[in-house]
C-alpha positions in Angstrom: -24.8 10.5 63.4 -21.0 12.7 62.8 -20.1 9.9 65.9 -20.9 7.2 63.5 -19.4 8.3 60.7 -15.8 8.9 62.7 -16.0 5.6 63.9 -16.6 4.5 60.7 -13.7 6.3 59.2 -11.4 5.1 62.5 -12.5 1.5 61.7 -11.2 1.7 58.4 -7.9 3.4 58.9 -7.8 0.3 61.6 -8.5 -1.8 59.4 -5.8 -0.6 56.7 -3.0 0.0 59.3 -4.0 -3.9 60.4 -3.8 -5.2 57.1 -0.1 -2.9 56.6 1.2 -4.5 59.6 -0.1 -8.0 59.2 2.1 -7.6 55.2 5.1 -6.4 56.8 4.9 -9.4 59.9 5.4 -11.9 56.7 7.5 -10.1 55.1 9.9 -9.7 57.7 9.0 -13.2 58.5 9.9 -14.6 55.1 13.2 -12.6 54.9 14.7 -13.1 58.2 14.0 -17.0 56.8 15.5 -16.7 53.6 18.6 -15.0 56.0 18.5 -17.9 58.3 18.6 -20.2 55.3 21.7 -18.7 54.0 23.0 -18.5 57.2 22.7 -22.1 57.8 25.0 -22.7 54.9 27.9 -20.8 56.6 26.7 -22.0 59.5 27.9 -26.0 57.7 31.3 -24.4 56.5 31.8 -23.2 60.0 31.3 -26.7 61.6 33.4 -28.2 59.0 36.6 -25.6 59.3 36.1 -26.3 63.2 36.4 -30.3 63.0 39.3 -29.6 60.5 41.2 -27.3 63.9 40.1 -29.4 66.1 41.5 -32.8 64.2 45.6 -32.7 65.1 45.3 -35.4 62.2 45.0 -32.4 59.9 47.9 -29.4 59.8 46.0 -26.2 60.4 47.9 -23.0 59.5 47.3 -19.5 61.3 45.7 -18.0 58.7 43.4 -21.0 57.7 42.2 -20.7 61.6 41.9 -16.4 60.9 39.7 -17.6 58.0 37.2 -19.3 59.8 37.0 -17.0 63.0 36.5 -14.4 59.9 33.5 -16.9 58.8 32.2 -16.9 62.3 32.4 -13.6 62.9 30.4 -12.8 59.6 27.9 -15.9 61.2 27.1 -14.1 64.6 26.6 -10.5 62.8 24.3 -12.5 61.0 22.4 -14.2 63.7 22.2 -10.7 65.3 20.6 -9.5 62.7 18.4 -12.0 62.3 17.1 -12.0 66.3 17.2 -8.1 66.0 14.3 -8.3 63.0 12.1 -10.7 64.7 12.1 -8.7 67.8 11.3 -5.7 65.7 
């Protein structure tokens, strides 16, 4: 009967590990969704700034363009973090 007991113990350990992984996946997914929602707000800002920069009738300064680029770079890093989290 020792083999059956070992097998039962293995099954319990596997079930526990499976449940923990499943929970971590759900939490990671929730975190990724929340981070993506925040990134969406940044995306709207970047799009608006890009439209202003592209509009020849709106005067833009080098400083404005530099700040828009910083926001864009931050958004790029956020997207990379989210993508990495989803592939882990």
